[in-house]
N, C-alpha and C positions, 0 to 999 in steps of 0.2 A: 385571724383569717380574713383575707381580702374578699370583699363583696361588692357587687354593683350597686348603683343608686336605686335600681328598680328592687333589689333584694333587701336593702336597708329599709324600705317601706314595709314589706312583708313581715320582717323579722321584728321591727319596732312595734308594729300593730299586734304580732303574736306574744310579745314579752309584755306588753302593756295589757292585753286581754287576760293574761296568765297572772297578773297582779305583780309582775316584776317591775323593780325600779331601774329605769334606764339612766345611765350616766353618759354625758357626752363631753369630749373636749377635742380640740384641733391644734394642728400646728405643722411644722416642717419637719421636725426630727430629724435634722439633716446629719448632725454628727452626735450620736447618742452618748449621753455621759451620765453620771450618778444623779444629778439633778433632775433629769428626765425620768430616770427610773423610779426614784423616790416620789416624784410628782404623780406618775402614772399608778404606782402602788397606792398612794393616798387617794387618788381619784377613784380608783376600783372599790375601795372600802365604802364608798358613799352609796353604793347600790348593788344591784344583782347582775347587771351587764354593763360592760363599758365599751362604748363605741367611740372610735377615733376618726375624725376628719382629717385626712392627710393631704397637704398641699402637693399637687402633681409637680412635676419638674418645671414646667413652664411658669406656674404661679410662684414657685420658690424663686426662679430667676427673676420675675417681675417684682417681687417683694424685697428680695436680699441683694440683687444685682448680678452682674457678670461674675463668672467664676462660682456661682452657687447654683444648683446644689452641689456639695462636695461628693455625695453618694446619691445614686439614681434612684427615682421612686421604686423601682423593683427591689433594689437593695435595702431601701429603707423599710419597705413592707416586709421583707424577709427578716430583718432584724427585729422589728416591732412584733411580729407574729411569733417570735420565740419568747416573748414576755407573757408569763402567766396571767398578768393583771388585765390583758387587752383580749376582749372576746371578738370584736369586729372592727375591720379597718375599710374605710371608703374613700377613694381618691376623690379630690375635687380640684377644679381648675379656676373657679372664680377668685376674686380678690379675697372674699370672706366666706365662712362657711354658713351664712345666713340661711341660703336655700336648703342646705342639709338639716340645719337646726329646726326649721320650718316643717320639713319632711318628718323627721324623727320624733319631734316634740318631746325631748328628754325630760325626765323628772328632776335632773341635776345637771346644770351646765357649770363646767369647771375651767378655770384658767389659772395660770401661774400669778405669783405675786407682785409681778410688775404691772398688773392690770388693776383698775378700780372696778368693782363689781358693776356699778351703774353704766359703765362705759364698754362693757363687754358686748360684742356683737351677739344678738339673739336673746339678750337678757330680758328684753320686754316680751318676747314670745314665751319664753320659759315661765316667767312669772305670770303672764295671762292665762296660762293653762294650769297654774297652780303649783308650779315647780319652783326650785331654788337655785340660786347662782352663788357658787363657792369659789373663794380665792384661796389657793393653797400656796403658803409662803415658799419662796425660792430657797434653795440649798445655797448658802452664801458661797461666793467665789466660783460658782459653776455656770458657765454660759458656753453656748456654742461659738460665739464670736470670739470670747477670750480664748477658748481653745484653739481655734484656727489660727489666731494671732500668735499664741505660743508655738505652734507647730511651724508657722512660717519663719519665725525667729530661730528655731533649732537648726536650720539648714546649714 
């Protein structure tokens, strides 16, 4: 379910006060594939609610270059909302989700295996608040870039 930044604060405070464990991850999730689905399912198992910070279209373009995103933020929200693992989605336009992480103060911060736990944006905030940073191994051979490459060669 797509929520506003204002609502994310209310919900995260509610979950925390109810003793629920909040998990947070972020990304572009431009062309959803099995690697994403497995990653999100594993992330959801680490707590009671999974919050996703989703890069808006402008930030995807800035991070990934012209021609991206392949799917609009509205389409990406709709596809992600269909996954049972995800409880809440909040769009962000900054280069990193640092402000969202500081707002939500998740109990668990999750990223994929291409990251080093100490280099993950917001890891210091999460650890300072007693939370943990988890790196989930990537599903071998699955990446959005390689999928886009494969599709462009199939023309």
